[in-house]
C-alpha positions in Angstrom: 0.3 -0.1 0.5 1.9 3.1 1.4 5.5 3.7 2.3 7.0 0.9 3.8 3.9 -1.4 2.9 4.8 -4.0 0.4 2.2 -4.6 -2.1 1.1 -7.9 -3.8 -1.8 -8.2 -6.4 -5.1 -8.0 -6.1 -8.0 -9.4 -8.7 -11.8 -9.7 -7.5 -14.3 -7.9 -6.2 -17.6 -7.1 -4.7 -18.8 -10.1 -3.8 -15.8 -11.0 -1.8 -14.1 -9.8 1.0 -10.0 -8.8 1.4 -7.9 -9.9 4.1 -4.1 -8.9 5.3 -1.8 -9.4 7.7 -1.4 -8.9 11.4 -2.7 -12.3 13.9 -3.9 -11.3 17.4 -3.2 -14.7 18.7 -0.4 -15.4 16.4 1.3 -12.9 14.5 2.5 -13.3 11.7 3.2 -11.0 8.6 2.2 -11.8 4.7 2.7 -10.3 1.8 0.0 -7.8 0.2 -1.9 -9.9 -1.3 -3.8 -10.7 -4.7 -7.0 -8.9 -5.5 -8.4 -12.0 -7.3 -11.7 -12.0 -4.5 -12.5 -8.7 -3.2 -15.2 -7.2 -5.7 -16.5 -10.6 -6.1 -17.1 -10.9 -2.6 -18.7 -7.7 -2.0 -20.5 -8.7 -5.0 -21.8 -12.3 -3.7 -23.1 -10.2 -0.3 -25.3 -7.5 -2.0 -27.1 -11.0 -4.0 -29.3 -10.7 -0.5 -27.3 -8.2 -1.9 -22.4 -7.1 -4.2 -18.0 -6.9 -6.5 -14.2 -6.6 -6.1 -10.7 -5.7 -8.0 -8.0 -7.4 -9.3 -4.7 -6.5 -10.5 -1.0 -7.7 -11.7 1.7 -5.5 -10.5 2.5 -5.2 -14.4 -0.5 -3.9 -16.2 -3.0 -6.9 -17.3 -3.3 -7.8 -21.0 -6.8 -8.0 -22.4 -8.1 -11.6 -23.1 -9.9 -11.8 -26.4 -13.3 -11.3 -26.0 -15.3 -14.3 -24.1 -18.2 -16.1 -26.1 -20.7 -16.3 -24.2 -22.4 -19.7 -23.8 -26.2 -18.3 -23.5 -27.3 -21.3 -20.9 -28.8 -21.0 -17.9 -31.9 -19.0 -16.7 -32.4 -15.4 -16.8 -32.7 -13.1 -13.8 -35.0 -10.2 -13.2 -34.6 -7.5 -10.8 -37.4 -7.0 -8.2 -40.0 -4.3 -10.1 -40.0 -2.1 -7.0 -35.9 -1.5 -7.6 -34.4 1.3 -9.6 -32.2 1.2 -13.1 -33.7 -1.7 -14.3 -32.2 -1.7 -17.5 -29.1 -1.1 -15.6 -29.3 -4.0 -13.4 -30.4 -6.2 -16.4 -26.7 -5.6 -18.0 -25.5 -5.6 -15.0 -26.5 -9.4 -14.6 -26.0 -9.8 -18.4 -22.4 -8.8 -17.9 -21.4 -11.0 -14.7 -23.0 -14.0 -16.1 -22.0 -14.2 -19.7 -17.8 -13.5 -18.1 -18.7 -16.3 -15.8 -20.6 -19.2 -18.4 -17.9 -18.4 -20.9 -14.8 -18.7 -17.9 -16.2 -21.6 -16.7 -14.5 -24.9 -17.0 -17.0 -27.7 -17.3 -14.0 -30.5 -17.0 -13.0 -28.8 -13.1 -16.1 -27.4 -12.3 -14.8 -23.9 -11.7 -13.7 -20.2 -13.1 -10.9 -20.2 -15.5 -8.9 -16.8 -14.8 -7.8 -16.8 -18.6 -9.2 -18.4 -21.8 -6.3 -19.2 -23.2 -4.2 -21.3 -20.3 -5.4 -24.3 -18.7 -5.1 -23.2 -14.8 -5.3 -21.3 -12.1 -9.4 -21.8 -12.0 -10.2 -18.8 -9.3 -12.0 -19.8 -5.9 -13.6 -16.2 -5.7 -14.8 -15.7 -8.9 -16.4 -19.1 -8.8 -18.5 -18.5 -5.7 -20.1 -15.2 -6.9 -20.7 -17.5 -9.7 -22.5 -19.6 -8.2 -24.3 -17.0 -6.3 -25.4 -15.7 -9.3 -26.5 -18.7 -10.5 -28.6 -19.1 -7.2 -30.2 -15.4 -8.2 -32.8 -17.4 -10.6 -34.0 -20.0 -8.1 -33.7 -22.4 -11.2 -33.3 -26.3 -9.8 -30.6 -26.9 -13.0 -28.7 -23.7 -11.5 -29.0 -24.3 -8.3 -27.6 -27.8 -9.2 -24.1 -26.3 -10.7 -24.0 -23.7 -8.1 -24.0 -26.7 -5.5 -21.6 -28.5 -7.5 -19.2 -25.4 -7.3 -19.6 -24.5 -4.1 -18.5 -28.1 -2.6 -15.4 -27.4 -4.7 -14.3 -24.6 -3.4 -15.1 -25.3 0.5 -12.6 -28.0 -0.9 -9.5 -25.1 -0.4 -10.1 -24.2 3.2 -7.0 -24.6 5.4 -8.7 -26.6 8.6 -5.2 -27.8 10.1 -6.1 -26.7 13.8 -2.5 -26.1 14.6 -2.2 -23.0 11.1 -1.7 -20.2 11.2 -4.0 -19.7 9.1 -6.6 -22.1 10.1 -10.1 -20.9 8.6 -8.7 -19.0 5.1 -8.8 -20.3 1.7 -6.5 -20.3 -1.1 -7.0 -18.3 -4.3 -7.0 -20.8 -7.0 -7.8 -24.6 -6.9 -4.9 -26.0 -8.1 -2.9 -24.6 -4.8 -2.7 -27.1 -1.8 -2.5 -25.7 2.0 0.6 -28.5 2.2 3.2 -26.7 -0.4 1.8 -23.4 -1.0 4.6 -20.5 -0.1 3.4 -17.3 1.5 -0.9 -18.0 1.0 -2.1 -14.9 0.4 -4.5 -14.3 4.1 -7.1 -11.8 2.3 -9.3 -14.4 0.5 -10.1 -15.8 3.6 -12.5 -12.6 3.5 -12.5 -12.6 -0.1 -14.7 -16.3 0.3 -16.0 -16.0 3.5 -17.6 -12.7 2.4 -18.6 -14.6 -0.5 -19.9 -17.8 1.8 -21.9 -15.3 4.0 -23.8 -14.0 0.8 -24.4 -17.6 -0.4 -25.7 -18.1 3.6 -28.5 -14.6 3.4 -29.4 -15.1 0.1 -30.7 -18.9 0.8 -32.2 -17.5 4.4 -34.1 -14.9 1.8 -35.1 -17.4 -0.3 -36.4 -20.0 2.1 -33.3 -22.6 2.4 -33.4 -24.1 -1.1 -29.7 -25.2 -0.5 -29.4 -29.1 0.3 -29.3 -29.3 3.6 -26.0 -31.4 4.0 -24.1 -28.5 2.0 -25.9 -25.3 3.8 -24.2 -27.1 7.0 -21.3 -27.6 6.0 -21.5 -23.8 4.5 -22.1 -22.4 8.1 -19.7 -24.3 9.2 -16.8 -23.3 6.9 -17.8 -19.4 7.5 -17.8 -19.7 11.1 -13.8 -21.0 10.6 -13.9 -18.2 8.6 -15.1 -15.7 11.3 -12.6 -17.3 13.9 -9.3 -16.3 11.0 -11.2 -12.9 10.4 -11.0 -11.9 14.2 -7.8 -14.3 14.9 -5.6 -12.4 12.0 -7.4 -8.2 13.2 -5.7 -6.8 10.1 -4.3 -3.3 10.6 -6.7 -1.0 10.6 -5.1 1.1 7.8 -5.6 -1.2 5.5 -8.2 0.4 4.4 -9.9 -2.2 1.9 -9.5 -5.8 3.9 -10.3 -3.3 7.1 -13.5 -2.9 5.9 -13.7 -6.3 4.3 -12.6 -7.6 7.5 -15.7 -5.6 9.7 -18.2 -7.1 6.9 -17.1 -10.7 7.8 -17.7 -10.0 11.7 -20.8 -8.0 10.3 -22.3 -10.8 9.0 -20.5 -13.8 11.7 -22.9 -11.7 14.0 -26.3 -11.8 12.4 -25.8 -15.0 10.3 -24.4 -17.0 13.1 -25.1 -14.5 16.5 -20.8 -15.2 16.9 -19.1 -14.4 19.7 -17.4 -10.5 20.0 -18.1 -11.0 15.7 -20.0 -7.5 16.5 -17.7 -5.4 18.1 -14.9 -6.7 16.4 -17.0 -4.8 13.4 -17.2 -2.1 15.2 -14.3 -1.5 16.2 -12.6 -1.5 12.5 -15.3 0.6 11.3 -15.1 3.4 14.2 -11.3 3.3 13.5 -11.4 4.4 9.7 -14.7 7.1 11.0 -12.7 8.8 13.4 -9.8 9.9 10.3 -12.3 10.7 7.9 -12.9 14.0 8.5 -13.3 17.1 6.3 -10.1 17.7 4.3 -9.0 14.0 4.5 -8.9 11.7 2.3 -8.1 7.2 2.8 -4.9 6.0 3.6 -5.4 4.1 -0.5 -6.4 7.3 -1.8 -8.8 7.9 -4.8 -8.1 4.1 -6.4 -10.7 3.2 -9.1 -10.2 -0.1 -8.1 -10.3 -0.8 -4.5 -12.9 2.3 -4.1 -14.8 -0.3 -5.2 -13.9 -2.8 -2.4 -14.4 -0.1 -0.1 -18.2 0.9 -1.3 -19.3 -3.0 -1.5 -17.2 -4.2 1.9 -18.9 -1.0 3.2 -22.5 -1.6 1.6 -21.7 -5.5 2.8 -21.9 -3.9 6.2 -25.1 -2.2 5.7 -26.9 -5.1 4.8 -25.6 -7.6 7.4 -25.9 -5.5 10.1 -27.9 -7.0 13.0 -27.8 -3.8 15.6 -28.5 -0.4 15.0 -24.9 0.9 15.4 -23.6 -0.9 12.7 -25.7 0.1 10.9 -25.6 3.4 11.2 -21.4 3.4 11.3 -21.9 1.7 7.8 -24.2 4.5 6.8 -21.5 7.0 7.9 -18.8 5.2 6.5 -20.7 5.0 2.8 -21.2 8.5 2.7 -17.3 9.5 3.8 -16.1 7.4 1.1 -19.2 9.0 -1.9 -17.7 12.5 -0.7 -14.5 11.9 -1.5 -15.2 10.3 -5.0 -17.4 12.7 -5.6 -15.1 15.9 -5.0 -12.8 13.5 -7.0 -14.8 12.8 -10.0 -14.4 14.1 -13.4 -17.4 14.4 -15.4 -16.0 15.9 -18.7 -13.9 12.3 -19.3 -15.9 9.7 -16.3 -13.1 9.3 -14.6 -11.9 9.3 -11.2 -9.1 12.2 -10.7 -5.9 11.6 -9.0 -3.3 11.0 -8.0 -3.9 7.1 -7.1 -2.5 5.1 -4.6 -3.5 1.8 -6.3 -4.5 1.7 -9.8 -4.8 -0.8 -12.8 -5.2 1.0 -15.4 -5.6 4.4 -17.3 -9.1 4.9 -18.2 -11.8 3.2 -16.0 -13.9 3.3 -19.5 -11.4 0.3 -21.2 -11.1 -1.7 -18.0 -12.8 -3.6 -15.7 -12.7 -1.2 -12.4 -14.3 -1.6 -9.4 -15.5 1.7 -8.9 -17.7 2.3 -12.0 -19.7 0.0 -11.7 -21.4 1.7 -8.1 -20.9 5.2 -10.3 -24.0 3.4 -13.1 -26.2 3.7 -9.3 -24.5 6.7 -7.8 -24.9 8.8 -11.2 -28.5 7.5 -11.4 -28.0 5.1 -14.8 -25.6 8.0 -16.4 -22.1 5.7 -16.5 -21.8 3.9 -19.7 -20.4 0.3 -19.3 -19.2 -2.2 -22.1 -21.3 -5.7 -22.3 -17.5 -7.4 -22.6 -14.7 -6.3 -20.9 -11.1 -7.7 -21.6 -9.1 -6.3 -19.4 -9.2 -7.4 -15.6 -12.0 -9.2 -17.2 -12.1 -11.1 -13.7 -13.3 -8.9 -11.9 -17.0 -8.9 -13.8 -17.6 -12.0 -11.6 -19.3 -10.4 -8.9 -21.7 -7.8 -11.6 -24.3 -10.0 -10.7 -24.6 -10.0 -7.2 -24.5 -6.3 -8.0 -27.3 -6.2 -10.1 -29.1 -6.8 -6.8 -27.5 -4.6 -4.2 -29.7 -1.8 -2.8 -27.7 1.4 -4.1 -29.5 4.8 -4.6 -28.5 8.3 -6.6 -25.9 9.7 -4.3 -26.9 13.6 -4.1 -22.9 14.2 -3.7 -22.5 14.5 -7.2 -25.0 17.6 -7.6 -22.6 19.8 -5.1 -20.4 22.2 -7.6 -16.6 21.0 -7.5 -14.1 23.5 -6.7 -10.7 24.8 -8.9 -8.5 23.2 -6.6 -7.9 21.3 -3.8 -5.6 20.2 -1.2 -6.5 17.4 0.9 -4.7 15.6 3.3 -4.4 11.7 3.2 -5.2 9.3 6.6 -2.8 8.2 8.7 0.2 9.5 6.8 1.7 12.6 8.4 2.6 14.9 6.0 1.5 13.7 2.7 -1.1 15.7 1.1 -2.6 15.2 -2.6 -3.5 17.8 -4.4 -6.2 18.7 -7.2 -6.4 21.5 -10.4 -9.4 22.1 -12.6 -9.6 24.6 -15.3 -12.3 23.9 -18.4 -12.3 19.9 -18.9 -8.9 19.4 -18.1 -8.1 17.9 -14.0 -4.7 17.5 -12.9 -3.7 16.0 -9.8 -0.5 14.9 -7.7 1.0 14.1 -4.3 3.1 15.3 -1.9 5.5 12.7 -0.8 5.5 8.8 -1.6 7.2 5.1 -1.5 7.2 3.8 -5.0 5.6 0.6 -5.6 4.0 -0.3 -8.1 0.1 0.3 -8.3 1.1 4.2 -8.3 -0.2 7.0 -10.2 1.4 10.2 -9.0 0.6 12.7 -10.9 -2.6 12.1 -12.9 -4.3 14.3 -15.5 -7.6 13.9 -17.2 -9.0 15.9 -20.4 -11.8 15.0 -22.7 -10.1 14.5 -26.8 -14.0 14.3 -27.6 -17.1 14.6 -25.2 -19.8 12.0 -25.0 -22.8 12.2 -27.1 -26.2 10.7 -27.1 -24.8 8.9 -30.0 -21.7 7.9 -28.3 -21.6 7.6 -25.0 -18.1 6.7 -24.3 -15.6 9.4 -25.3 -12.5 9.5 -26.3 -9.8 10.1 -22.5 -7.0 12.0 -22.9 -4.8 11.4 -20.1 -1.2 11.9 -18.8 0.4 10.0 -15.7 3.6 9.3 -14.0 3.7 5.3 -14.1 7.8 5.7 -13.4 6.1 2.8 -10.6 5.6 0.1 -12.7 9.3 0.3 -14.2 10.6 0.1 -10.7 11.3 -2.8 -8.3 8.7 -1.5 -5.4 9.6 0.5 -2.3 13.2 1.3 -4.4 12.7 5.0 -5.5 10.6 7.5 -3.3 8.3 10.8 -4.5 8.6 14.1 -4.4 6.1 16.4 -6.0 4.9 19.8 -5.5 1.8 21.5 -8.0 1.0 25.1 -8.6 -2.1 25.6 -11.0 -1.2 22.8 -14.0 2.5 22.8 -13.3 4.0 20.1 -11.4 7.7 19.9 -10.3 8.9 16.8 -9.2 11.7 14.7 -8.4 12.2 10.4 -8.2 14.7 9.5 -6.3 17.2 5.9 -5.7 19.7 4.9 -4.0 23.1 4.7 -5.4 23.8 1.9 -6.8 20.6 3.1 -9.7 18.9 0.1 -11.9 19.6 -0.6 -14.8 16.4 -0.3 -16.1 13.4 1.8 -15.8 13.1 5.6 -14.5 10.5 8.0 -15.2 8.0 6.9 -17.2 4.5 9.2 -18.1 2.3 8.0 -19.9 -0.2 9.2 -23.0 -3.3 7.3 -24.6 -2.6 6.4 -28.2 -3.9 9.9 -29.8 -1.0 11.5 -28.6 1.6 12.9 -30.9 5.1 14.3 -29.3 8.5 16.1 -30.2 11.4 18.0 -28.5 9.8 21.6 -28.2 11.0 23.8 -30.5 12.5 26.3 -28.7 12.6 25.2 -25.4 15.7 23.8 -23.2 17.1 20.8 -24.2 15.7 17.8 -23.4 12.8 19.5 -23.7 9.2 17.9 -24.9 6.0 19.3 -26.6 2.5 16.7 -26.7 -0.3 17.1 -28.2 -3.7 15.2 -27.5 -7.0 16.4 -28.9 -7.0 20.0 -28.3 -4.9 20.1 -25.5 -0.7 20.1 -25.0 1.8 19.2 -22.1 5.1 20.9 -22.3 7.6 18.3 -20.4 11.1 19.8 -19.2 13.7 18.2 -17.4 15.2 19.1 -14.3 19.4 18.2 -14.2 22.5 19.6 -13.7 23.6 17.2 -16.3 22.3 16.4 -20.0 19.4 14.5 -18.9 16.5 14.6 -21.3 12.9 13.7 -21.4 11.7 11.8 -24.6 8.8 10.3 -26.4 8.2 7.4 -28.0 4.7 5.8 -29.1 4.1 1.7 -28.8 1.0 1.5 -31.0 0.6 -2.6 -29.5 -0.3 -1.3 -26.2 -2.1 2.1 -27.7 -0.5 4.1 -25.5 2.6 7.5 -25.8 5.0 7.4 -23.0 7.5 10.7 -22.4 10.9 8.6 -20.8 14.0 9.5 -19.0 15.9 6.5 -17.7 17.7 6.1 -14.6 21.4 6.3 -17.2 20.9 9.9 -17.1 20.1 10.0 -13.7 22.0 13.3 -11.6 23.8 12.0 -8.3 23.6 13.6 -5.1 25.5 12.6 -2.3 24.0 8.9 -2.1 21.3 9.3 -4.1 20.3 9.1 -8.1 17.8 11.5 -8.9 15.1 12.3 -12.2 13.7 15.2 -11.9 11.0 16.8 -14.1 8.6 19.9 -14.5 4.9 19.2 -16.1 3.0 22.0 -17.5 -0.9 21.1 -19.1 -2.4 23.7 -21.7 -5.8 23.9 -22.6 -7.0 24.7 -25.5 -6.7 27.9 -27.1 -3.7 28.5 -24.0 -0.4 29.9 -25.2 3.3 28.2 -24.6 3.5 28.9 -20.9 6.2 31.2 -19.2 9.3 28.6 -17.9 12.6 30.2 -16.6 14.5 29.8 -13.4 14.5 26.0 -14.2 17.5 25.0 -11.4 18.9 21.9 -9.9 21.0 22.8 -7.0 22.3 20.2 -4.8 23.4 21.3 -0.7 25.0 20.2 2.2 21.7 18.0 3.1 19.0 19.0 0.8 18.5 19.2 -2.8 16.6 22.2 -3.7 14.7 22.2 -6.8 13.2 25.1 -8.8 11.6 26.8 -11.4 8.9 29.7 -12.2 5.7 29.2 -14.7 4.1 32.1 -15.8 5.4 34.2 -13.0 4.8 31.4 -9.9 7.5 30.2 -8.6 7.6 26.9 -7.9 10.0 24.9 -5.4 10.8 21.5 -3.8 13.6 20.8 -1.3 14.3 16.8 -1.2 16.6 15.9 1.8 19.3 13.6 1.3 
């Protein structure tokens, strides 16, 4: 996540809940975890009423478009629910994904149709829950078969610190798995809780013996979740843990589960104050998990205090999201603490499915997702979620925001809006491979009734994707649409990687005519981005295109880094221009080492920027 915290991947979502790594009675530390469970898990619970995220530390390659099987019974939302058309679309997206990725030979969901494994446990729970929604006997038989296989992946070794948790993949085995991701205890646990809650509402249609097995498995998961007692600032897993606790209280009357859930919620709520954002700030995928887990807590609340806390947490998230939402491009403005893509319209970002409800249906979805598509499994459950339009999106946005980051002293997120441009940056960060520390969006074309999905222009600092996790440190200062950045790493610097600004494939760039040496000018639609190296040597920013990825890049590698003390330093100034704006008046760019600090300066249109970096 942040600073010294390591990351792993995450793949699934609002049907299951996430976990992480501190156990109260048996203390041990896990690497942070593969996101293959969050959205689907919560989605499962939201069936009785939700969804989840995913990732790989490297960017996800799109899979071929799946062909839906067309088999199985249909589902229709309750006539009293809002957004009937959108709910049907969500169910169909999720059902088509699961039908087309179901491996009948094994009986579970296959992650990638091009390979024979892995088969994903959390997504398979989400599929089973979605099948049960139809009440069709054939669908129910298929769901029960899936669930019986899922239960074989629970750790039932009573002397094990992960007793009660689940493995992410069917091919994994507890006897041989290395560093098992504990988050899947929550992911799968929340999914199983959703199955039980849905069965209660349907009048107990599950086979009695399977129902008893699921109850026992969920009981073990509640115990594991409470023992683990994940660090509360690992927000998405903490809320997932609260959802497991709340469901344990409602479904099992499990001792201590209500108080455990309440403790997680109270810690976050005490810090979710005006002027603060969450530790996993502005994360398009993880905000989907956060919301899914929060709505799951609300759904399972068996006491007024849990229900009230869940509602307050949901309100806090929507306030934060609405303040950063960029309507011209339908994106969540940055910076992003964790992100798996550049454009939510192009991949299965968990947040966008919630935006369908929050914006009263005014958010377009693709019928087939090919990037991060595994997150679609939880959409069947989300189609049944009780989510209403949010009034926060009716409030006016402001041209400048500075937001402190919860539980991260000295870390500040900033956002500037002008016209249809939004530019955001973070003041300081330890770099790992999910961060976008400078994020800008603008419309290349705007949405119309005939073409509801706009072409989105963007520029993102994705230097993190080129570096080992935790190696480098990021610093910046921002004035309006100008951001001054330094990236530092201890010597010796890596032989590969460095600064990388990513643009969409429409962008065209070249060396800046008449500008400082090594400067680039990038044009995308009617917007212009000027990038200047800040260096005491010959460091230069160079533009290149990669048509296979439909992306453009402005880069500077470590082999051109400046050296200060025991640090290698890569620094740049970026200035964003709206249509019709003249070239900026940029001067006094300076790289000035001192005894204990490095001072970087520039002046843009008469406004000085200064950034101090301690060695």
